[in-house]
C-alpha positions in Angstrom: 41.1 -38.3 -106.5 42.4 -41.7 -105.5 46.1 -42.4 -106.4 45.9 -46.1 -106.8 46.5 -48.6 -109.6 43.3 -50.5 -110.4 43.4 -53.5 -112.7 40.1 -54.8 -113.9 39.8 -58.0 -115.9 36.9 -57.7 -118.4 37.6 -61.0 -120.1 39.9 -64.0 -120.2 39.8 -64.8 -116.5 37.5 -67.7 -116.1 37.5 -68.9 -119.7 39.8 -69.5 -122.6 39.3 -66.5 -124.9 37.9 -62.9 -125.1 41.0 -61.6 -123.2 40.6 -57.9 -122.2 42.2 -56.0 -119.3 41.7 -52.5 -118.1 44.4 -50.6 -116.2 43.3 -47.5 -114.4 45.3 -44.8 -112.6 44.4 -41.2 -111.8 41.1 -41.4 -113.7 42.8 -42.5 -116.9 42.4 -46.0 -118.5 44.5 -48.2 -120.8 43.0 -51.3 -122.4 45.1 -54.3 -123.1 43.7 -56.8 -125.7 40.2 -57.1 -127.1 39.5 -60.8 -127.9 36.7 -63.0 -128.7 35.6 -66.4 -127.5 34.0 -69.3 -129.4 30.5 -70.2 -128.2 30.0 -73.3 -126.1 27.9 -76.2 -127.4 24.7 -75.1 -125.7 24.9 -71.5 -127.0 22.8 -72.2 -130.0 23.0 -69.8 -133.0 25.7 -67.7 -131.3 28.6 -66.7 -133.7 31.1 -65.6 -131.0 31.3 -63.9 -127.6 33.0 -60.6 -126.8 34.0 -59.1 -123.4 31.4 -57.3 -121.4 32.8 -53.7 -121.3 29.8 -51.9 -119.9 32.0 -50.9 -117.0 33.9 -48.6 -119.3 30.9 -47.1 -121.2 30.4 -44.2 -118.7 34.2 -43.6 -118.7 34.7 -43.1 -122.5 36.6 -39.9 -122.1 39.0 -41.6 -119.6 40.0 -44.4 -122.0 43.3 -43.2 -123.6 44.5 -46.1 -125.7 44.3 -49.8 -126.6 47.4 -52.0 -126.6 47.3 -55.4 -128.4 49.9 -58.0 -127.4 49.5 -60.2 -130.6 47.3 -61.0 -133.5 45.3 -64.1 -132.4 41.5 -63.9 -132.4 41.3 -64.4 -128.6 43.2 -61.1 -128.3 42.1 -59.1 -131.3 38.7 -60.5 -132.5 36.6 -57.9 -130.7 38.6 -54.9 -131.8 35.9 -53.5 -134.1 33.3 -53.6 -131.3 35.6 -52.0 -128.7 36.9 -49.4 -131.2 33.3 -48.4 -132.1 32.7 -47.6 -128.4 36.2 -46.2 -127.7 37.7 -44.6 -130.8 41.2 -44.2 -129.3 44.7 -45.0 -130.7 45.5 -48.7 -131.1 49.1 -49.8 -130.5 50.6 -53.0 -131.8 53.5 -54.5 -133.7 53.5 -54.5 -137.5 51.9 -57.9 -138.0 49.4 -57.4 -135.2 48.2 -54.1 -136.8 48.1 -55.8 -140.2 45.7 -58.4 -138.9 43.7 -55.6 -137.2 43.5 -53.6 -140.4 41.8 -56.6 -142.1 39.2 -56.6 -139.4 38.6 -52.8 -139.3 38.5 -52.6 -143.1 35.9 -55.3 -143.3 33.8 -53.4 -140.7 34.4 -50.1 -142.6 36.2 -48.6 -139.7 39.7 -48.4 -141.0 39.5 -44.8 -142.2 38.4 -43.7 -138.7 41.1 -45.6 -136.8 44.5 -44.4 -135.6 46.9 -47.4 -135.7 50.3 -46.8 -134.1 53.0 -49.3 -134.9 55.5 -50.3 -132.2 58.3 -52.8 -132.1 59.9 -54.8 -129.4 62.4 -52.1 -128.5 59.9 -49.2 -128.2 58.3 -47.5 -125.3 55.2 -45.4 -125.4 53.2 -43.3 -123.0 49.4 -43.7 -122.6 48.2 -41.3 -119.9 50.1 -42.1 -116.7 51.3 -45.4 -118.1 54.7 -45.9 -119.7 54.6 -49.1 -121.7 57.7 -51.0 -122.9 57.6 -54.0 -125.2 59.5 -57.3 -125.0 59.4 -59.9 -127.8 58.0 -63.3 -126.7 57.7 -66.5 -128.7 54.2 -67.9 -129.3 52.6 -69.6 -132.3 52.4 -66.3 -134.3 55.2 -63.9 -135.0 55.5 -60.4 -133.5 54.1 -61.2 -130.0 55.1 -58.9 -127.1 55.0 -58.9 -123.4 54.3 -55.5 -121.7 56.4 -53.8 -119.1 54.1 -51.1 -117.6 55.6 -48.4 -115.4 52.9 -46.8 -113.2 53.1 -44.4 -110.3 52.1 -47.3 -108.1 54.8 -49.7 -109.3 56.1 -51.7 -112.2 53.8 -54.3 -113.8 54.6 -57.1 -116.3 51.8 -58.4 -118.5 53.2 -61.4 -120.4 50.5 -61.9 -123.0 50.7 -65.4 -124.5 54.2 -66.8 -124.4 56.5 -69.9 -124.3 60.2 -70.3 -124.1 60.7 -72.0 -127.5 64.4 -72.2 -128.4 63.6 -73.0 -132.1 60.5 -71.1 -133.1 59.4 -71.0 -136.8 60.4 -67.4 -137.1 63.8 -68.0 -135.4 63.0 -65.3 -132.9 62.9 -66.8 -129.4 61.6 -65.0 -126.3 63.9 -62.1 -125.2 64.9 -63.5 -121.8 67.6 -60.9 -121.4 65.1 -58.1 -121.5 62.7 -59.8 -119.1 65.7 -60.2 -116.7 66.5 -56.5 -117.1 62.9 -55.7 -116.2 63.1 -58.0 -113.2 66.1 -56.0 -111.9 64.0 -52.9 -111.5 61.7 -54.7 -109.0 58.4 -56.0 -110.3 55.4 -55.2 -108.2 52.9 -57.5 -110.0 53.2 -60.2 -112.7 50.1 -61.0 -114.8 51.0 -64.2 -116.6 49.4 -66.6 -119.1 47.8 -69.6 -117.4 46.6 -71.6 -120.4 48.8 -74.7 -119.8 49.1 -74.4 -116.0 47.9 -78.0 -115.7 50.4 -79.4 -118.3 53.6 -80.7 -116.7 57.0 -80.2 -118.3 57.8 -77.9 -121.2 55.7 -77.2 -124.3 57.5 -78.8 -127.4 59.0 -76.5 -130.0 57.0 -75.6 -133.1 59.7 -77.4 -135.1 58.5 -80.8 -134.0 55.6 -80.3 -136.4 58.0 -80.3 -139.4 58.6 -84.1 -139.0 54.9 -84.8 -138.8 54.2 -82.8 -141.9 57.0 -84.6 -143.7 55.5 -88.0 -143.0 51.9 -86.9 -144.0 53.1 -85.3 -147.2 55.2 -88.3 -148.1 52.2 -90.7 -147.6 49.4 -88.6 -149.2 48.6 -89.5 -152.8 45.7 -87.1 -153.3 44.8 -83.6 -152.1 46.0 -82.3 -148.8 43.7 -79.9 -146.8 45.2 -78.3 -143.8 42.9 -76.6 -141.3 44.1 -74.1 -138.8 43.3 -70.6 -137.4 43.7 -67.9 -140.1 45.9 -66.0 -137.7 48.2 -69.0 -137.0 50.8 -67.8 -139.4 53.7 -69.9 -138.2 51.7 -73.0 -139.2 50.9 -71.5 -142.6 54.7 -71.0 -143.1 55.4 -74.6 -142.2 52.8 -75.8 -144.6 54.2 -73.6 -147.4 57.7 -75.0 -146.7 56.4 -78.6 -146.9 54.6 -77.7 -150.2 57.9 -76.4 -151.7 59.8 -79.5 -150.7 57.2 -81.9 -152.1 56.4 -80.1 -155.4 52.9 -79.0 -154.4 51.2 -75.7 -154.9 49.3 -74.0 -152.1 45.9 -72.3 -152.3 44.4 -70.2 -149.5 40.8 -70.9 -149.0 38.3 -68.6 -147.2 38.3 -64.8 -146.8 40.2 -64.5 -143.5 42.8 -67.0 -144.6 43.3 -65.3 -148.0 43.5 -61.8 -146.5 45.7 -62.7 -143.6 48.1 -64.5 -145.8 48.2 -61.7 -148.3 48.9 -59.1 -145.6 51.6 -61.3 -143.9 53.4 -61.9 -147.2 53.3 -58.2 -148.0 54.8 -57.3 -144.6 57.4 -60.1 -144.9 56.1 -62.3 -142.1 55.2 -65.1 -144.5 58.0 -66.3 -146.8 56.0 -67.9 -149.6 57.4 -67.6 -153.2 54.9 -66.2 -155.7 55.2 -69.3 -157.9 54.1 -71.5 -155.0 50.7 -69.9 -154.7 47.7 -70.6 -156.9 44.0 -69.6 -156.8 41.4 -72.0 -155.5 39.9 -72.2 -159.0 43.3 -73.2 -160.5 44.0 -75.7 -157.6 40.7 -77.5 -158.2 41.7 -78.1 -161.8 45.2 -79.5 -161.0 46.1 -83.1 -160.3 45.2 -83.8 -156.6 48.7 -84.9 -155.8 50.0 -81.4 -156.7 47.9 -79.2 -154.4 47.4 -78.2 -150.8 44.4 -76.3 -149.7 45.0 -74.1 -146.6 41.6 -73.7 -144.9 40.0 -72.3 -141.8 37.8 -74.4 -139.5 40.1 -76.5 -137.2 37.5 -76.0 -134.4 34.7 -77.4 -136.5 32.9 -74.0 -136.7 29.7 -74.5 -138.8 30.4 -71.4 -141.0 34.0 -72.3 -141.6 35.4 -74.1 -144.7 36.0 -77.3 -142.8 32.6 -77.1 -141.0 30.9 -76.7 -144.4 32.9 -79.6 -145.9 31.9 -81.8 -143.1 28.3 -81.0 -143.6 28.4 -81.2 -147.3 27.3 -77.6 -147.8 30.5 -76.0 -149.2 29.8 -74.4 -152.6 33.1 -74.5 -154.4 34.3 -78.1 -153.7 33.5 -81.2 -151.6 35.6 -83.7 -149.7 36.4 -86.6 -151.9 37.9 -90.1 -151.6 41.7 -89.9 -151.3 41.8 -86.5 -149.6 44.0 -86.1 -146.5 42.9 -83.6 -144.0 45.2 -82.2 -141.3 43.6 -80.5 -138.3 46.5 -78.4 -137.0 45.1 -77.2 -133.7 44.0 -78.4 -130.3 40.3 -78.2 -129.5 39.5 -75.2 -127.4 38.3 -76.4 -123.9 34.5 -77.0 -124.2 34.7 -77.5 -128.0 36.0 -81.1 -128.0 32.6 -82.5 -129.0 32.2 -80.3 -132.0 35.7 -81.0 -133.2 35.3 -84.8 -132.8 31.9 -84.7 -134.6 33.5 -82.8 -137.5 36.3 -85.4 -137.7 33.7 -88.2 -137.9 31.8 -86.5 -140.6 34.9 -85.9 -142.7 36.0 -89.6 -142.3 32.5 -90.6 -143.4 32.9 -88.6 -146.6 36.0 -90.6 -147.5 38.8 -88.4 -146.2 41.8 -89.6 -144.1 41.9 -87.2 -141.1 45.2 -86.5 -139.3 44.9 -84.8 -135.9 46.7 -84.7 -132.6 47.3 -87.3 -131.1 47.2 -89.4 -134.4 50.3 -87.4 -135.4 52.2 -84.4 -133.9 50.6 -81.9 -136.3 50.1 -79.3 -133.7 51.8 -78.0 -130.5 50.6 -75.5 -128.1 51.8 -71.9 -128.2 51.6 -71.6 -124.4 54.1 -72.2 -121.7 54.0 -75.5 -119.8 54.5 -75.7 -116.0 58.3 -75.8 -116.1 58.4 -72.6 -118.3 55.9 -71.0 -116.0 58.3 -71.7 -113.1 61.1 -70.2 -115.2 59.0 -67.0 -115.7 58.2 -66.8 -112.0 61.9 -67.3 -110.9 63.1 -64.9 -113.6 60.8 -62.0 -112.8 60.6 -62.5 -109.0 57.4 -60.4 -108.6 56.0 -59.3 -105.3 52.5 -60.1 -106.4 51.1 -62.5 -109.0 47.7 -62.4 -110.9 47.2 -65.5 -113.1 45.4 -64.5 -116.3 44.2 -66.2 -119.5 42.4 -69.4 -118.6 39.5 -71.2 -117.0 39.3 -71.1 -113.2 41.1 -74.4 -113.0 44.0 -73.0 -115.0 44.2 -69.9 -112.8 44.1 -72.0 -109.6 46.9 -74.3 -110.8 49.0 -71.2 -111.7 48.4 -69.9 -108.2 49.7 -73.2 -106.8 52.7 -73.0 -109.0 53.4 -69.5 -107.8 53.3 -70.6 -104.2 55.7 -73.4 -105.0 58.0 -70.8 -106.6 58.1 -68.9 -103.3 55.3 -66.3 -103.7 53.3 -66.0 -100.4 49.7 -67.2 -100.8 48.4 -63.8 -99.7 50.3 -62.1 -102.6 48.5 -64.2 -105.2 45.2 -63.1 -106.6 43.3 -65.9 -108.3 40.3 -63.9 -109.6 37.7 -64.0 -112.4 36.3 -61.4 -114.7 35.0 -58.3 -113.1 37.0 -58.6 -109.9 39.1 -55.5 -109.6 42.5 -55.6 -107.9 44.0 -52.4 -106.4 47.5 -51.5 -105.6 48.5 -48.6 -103.3 51.5 -47.9 -101.2 53.0 -51.4 -102.1 49.9 -53.2 -100.9 47.4 -55.3 -102.8 43.7 -55.6 -102.1 40.6 -56.7 -103.9 38.4 -53.9 -105.0 34.7 -53.8 -105.7 33.6 -56.5 -108.2 31.8 -55.1 -111.3 28.9 -56.9 -112.9 29.6 -58.5 -116.2 29.2 -61.6 -118.3 29.0 -62.8 -121.9 28.0 -60.5 -124.7 26.7 -62.6 -127.5 27.2 -61.7 -131.2 24.5 -63.3 -133.3 24.5 -62.2 -137.0 24.5 -58.4 -137.0 23.2 -58.2 -133.4 25.6 -57.4 -130.6 24.3 -58.0 -127.1 20.6 -58.2 -128.2 20.7 -61.9 -127.5 21.1 -62.7 -123.8 21.1 -65.8 -121.6 17.3 -65.9 -121.5 17.1 -66.1 -125.3 19.9 -68.8 -125.4 17.9 -70.8 -122.7 14.8 -70.5 -124.9 16.8 -71.8 -127.9 18.1 -74.7 -125.8 14.5 -75.5 -124.7 13.2 -75.4 -128.3 16.1 -77.6 -129.5 15.5 -80.1 -126.7 11.7 -80.6 -126.8 10.4 -78.4 -129.5 7.2 -76.3 -129.2 3.4 -76.5 -129.6 1.4 -73.6 -130.9 -2.4 -73.5 -130.2 -4.7 -71.0 -131.9 -8.2 -70.6 -130.7 -11.1 -68.6 -132.0 -13.8 -67.9 -129.4 -17.0 -65.9 -129.1 -16.3 -62.5 -127.5 -19.4 -62.6 -125.4 -19.9 -66.3 -124.4 -16.3 -67.5 -124.6 -17.3 -70.5 -126.6 -15.1 -72.0 -129.3 -16.2 -71.0 -132.8 -14.1 -73.7 -134.5 -11.9 -76.6 -133.5 -8.5 -75.6 -132.0 -5.6 -75.3 -134.5 -2.6 -77.1 -133.2 0.9 -76.7 -134.8 4.0 -78.4 -133.5 7.6 -78.5 -134.4 10.4 -80.5 -132.9 8.1 -82.3 -130.4 6.6 -85.3 -132.0 5.5 -86.2 -135.5 1.9 -85.1 -135.4 0.4 -87.6 -137.9 2.0 -90.5 -136.1 0.7 -89.3 -132.7 -2.9 -88.8 -133.5 -4.1 -90.4 -130.2 -2.0 -87.9 -128.2 -3.3 -84.9 -130.2 -6.9 -86.1 -129.9 -6.3 -86.0 -126.1 -4.7 -82.6 -126.3 -7.7 -81.4 -128.3 -10.0 -82.7 -125.6 -8.0 -81.0 -122.9 -8.2 -77.7 -124.7 -12.0 -77.8 -125.1 -12.4 -78.7 -121.4 -10.2 -75.8 -120.3 -12.0 -73.3 -122.6 -15.4 -74.5 -121.1 -14.3 -73.8 -117.5 -11.9 -71.0 -118.0 -12.3 -68.1 -115.6 -9.8 -65.3 -116.2 -6.7 -65.6 -118.3 -7.4 -68.4 -120.9 -3.9 -68.3 -122.3 -2.2 -68.9 -119.0 -4.7 -71.5 -117.9 -4.3 -73.5 -121.1 -0.5 -73.3 -121.0 -0.4 -74.7 -117.4 -2.9 -77.5 -118.3 -1.1 -78.6 -121.4 2.3 -78.4 -119.8 1.2 -80.7 -117.0 -0.7 -83.1 -119.3 2.1 -83.4 -121.9 4.8 -84.0 -119.3 2.7 -86.7 -117.7 2.0 -88.4 -121.1 5.5 -88.0 -122.8 8.0 -86.9 -120.0 8.9 -84.0 -122.3 8.6 -80.2 -121.8 7.9 -78.5 -125.1 7.4 -74.8 -125.1 3.7 -74.0 -125.3 2.3 -70.9 -127.0 -1.4 -70.0 -127.0 -3.1 -67.4 -129.1 -6.8 -66.5 -128.6 -8.7 -64.6 -131.2 -12.1 -63.1 -130.1 -14.8 -62.3 -132.6 
């Protein structure tokens, strides 16, 4: 049995989102985080993406626990899927577990789960791993970094963090505890890389208060604020602005309502009861007296803001005089969707406020100067940049070198690339296969890259379906070919083209020798490209009688 520490990234290294890390020692495994990722623009029909954890599926009995660093979707969103495969104890702070409870209850898994609450002063044991917790500031309360004592050495896993001196919850990063950890001698630091290409320091959450003050002073009608349902620090700031401007707040959408309800119950949201109204009551009130707190800051089609932009929301529409605040930064790769949503909302008569129009959002992640601070504070022997696209990980590696870490002690890796530590040495292990697991409706993993490519092709050039009825003995056509097309050209307006297609079909049937379906697909594919410079998908059905 090999006595080495093996760290395997299953998500979050090479993209923004779906963070998931496996720590292995002595044939026992601990999972850290189980996040989701939003689909990219060309992933048509996909709801979200989860980590590919097939590597662990034949090691079910070796997985001993799941530790969650904080409650954001890119760290918790896949918990129901992972828990179904690995029904082991889940550890997290009170707020984090509260958000997870909402997800597991919705998936009817809450009764089967074992949720173990920890706080920033606790330490737990999961197999050979002793895990300690340290509070870090982010854009949601109750975030923790992990200090993991293993037989191979001491590991720090930062989670998402920044050194915000004035966070909304007035609980800054516990620098003293990080310094105490550093004194023990840190073998490897796994640190957030999201803002590795952003110079300076990330502004404090409190700069948003001034921007909200200006927007609330100016707005004469309804105010709609869109953000992530788990971004509770922003919800708190909106509630405070409502209180000071004599407006009521209504939480819109299932996840927003449930998260706010849970956070208020646990004391993480300080929102007076008299400040909150139902959506039904809010819609009856004077527009100048209400704020609607919504999901959909990323323009997701199924979200409240996505439906409002498309004009498909059932309960209410955008109207002239509305002010809409998008309090988030577009996730990398999602900029086009967000900008399209903004344009649609403006077209419907709303005034849309977003960064950089006003400082209505700041990042929850450390900038370059804060990352230098972390590196100098911890003084690790080895560094593994985590949480980011390859460009972020690479920049973080460069920062680590400038901070004095030898280049050979920095592992800039992507998902599936195992890193092993034994006798104080680091080496790359065998890379495991893995990729995106698409969630589409109720299906998990049943839609793969090939299906997505088909959807992209259908969306780009449409399809043509040809149905033939031929004589079983002679192979002659018994009736004119039936041609159906969608998304290619308007058939009635292109009669000349389809007359030519009809002619090509009859010629091909006459001289076909072998597989008529394949012959006809090849002929039509070549003919249609020559005529239209388009490549529709072509389907041929032959009925013999």
